[in-house]
N, C-alpha and C positions, 0 to 999 in steps of 0.2 A: 666076433668069430675069428678064430685063429686058423690061418692056413699056413702052409709051408712057405709061401711067398712072404708072409709077415715075418717069419723067422729069418728068412734070407735078408730082408731089409734091416731088421734089428741087428743081426749078427754082423753084417757088412758095413752098415751105416750108423749104428746106434751111437757110437762114440762121437761121430761127426754131428749127429743130430743134437745130442746133449751139449756139445761144445757150442753149437749155433744158438741153442736156447739160452745158454749162459751169456754169450757175447752179444747177441743181437736182440733177443726178446727181453732179456734181463728181468725175468720174473721167476724168482726162485721156486715159487709154488708150481709153476708150469713145468720146470725142470724136474722137480721132485715127483710130480704126477706121472710124467713120461717115464722117468727112471723106475718108478714103482710098477707101472702097468706094462712096461716094456713092449713086446710085440703085439699086445692087446690094445694099446692106446690108439684112439682114432687118428692121431697124427701119422702113425705108422701105416695105417690103412690108406690114408690120403696120399702119402708119399708113394706107396706101392702102386696105387691106381694111376697117379700122374707119371711115374716112371714107365709103367706098361704102355701108356698112351704115347709117351715120347719115343720109346724104343721101337714100338710096333703100333703105329697109328690105327691100323685096322683091328687091333685087339687080338685076343686069343694067344697071348704069350704064356708059355709054361713057366713053372718055377725055375727049372734049370736054365732056360733061356734068359730069364730075368737075372739070375745070378751071373751068368756068363757076361751079359752086357755090363753089369755093374763092375765086375772084376776087370773087364777090358778097359772100361772108362777110368777106373781107379789106377790102372797101370799106365795108360797112355796120357791121360790128362787129369791128374788128381786135383789140380786147381779148378778146372771146369766142373768136376764132380762136386767139390766143396761149394762152389758158387751156386750150382743147381740145387743142392740140398738147402743152402741158405735161402734161396728164393722160394722154394716150396714151403719151408717152415714159416717164413714171413707171410707168404700168401695165405697159408692155413690160419695163422693167428689173426691176420687182418680180417678174414672172412668171419671170424667168430666174434669180433668186436661189435658191440651194439652202438649205434650212433647215439650221441648224447641227445636226449630230448630236451627241447626248450621248455621253459616254464610256460604254463598255460596262458598267461597274459601275453607273452610275446607271440605265441601262435595265433591268438585272437587278433592281435594288431596286424600281423602279416596277412591274415585272411581278409581283412577289411579293404 
């Protein structure tokens, strides 16, 4: 679902998100996927939700309020904003990783 907030996130942070994917996640397919889907990608929705919680923990933040907070943070502390985006991207992709399953024999031995 595309909302105006998705567009705000993509337009203000898209380049930073793609840069983070290239430098930190280092999965070209993930970068291409986000670049292709842009504001519709689940990562953008995730970042939007997390920023709304961070900027207004009680929720109910409007799109213009979200934009204002991001722009203020970008002006006052661009390094902190970059670090925050990096943390959110890493957290999103870590939550999507599936734990490696052990071979059946190893699981049976551990259960004994």
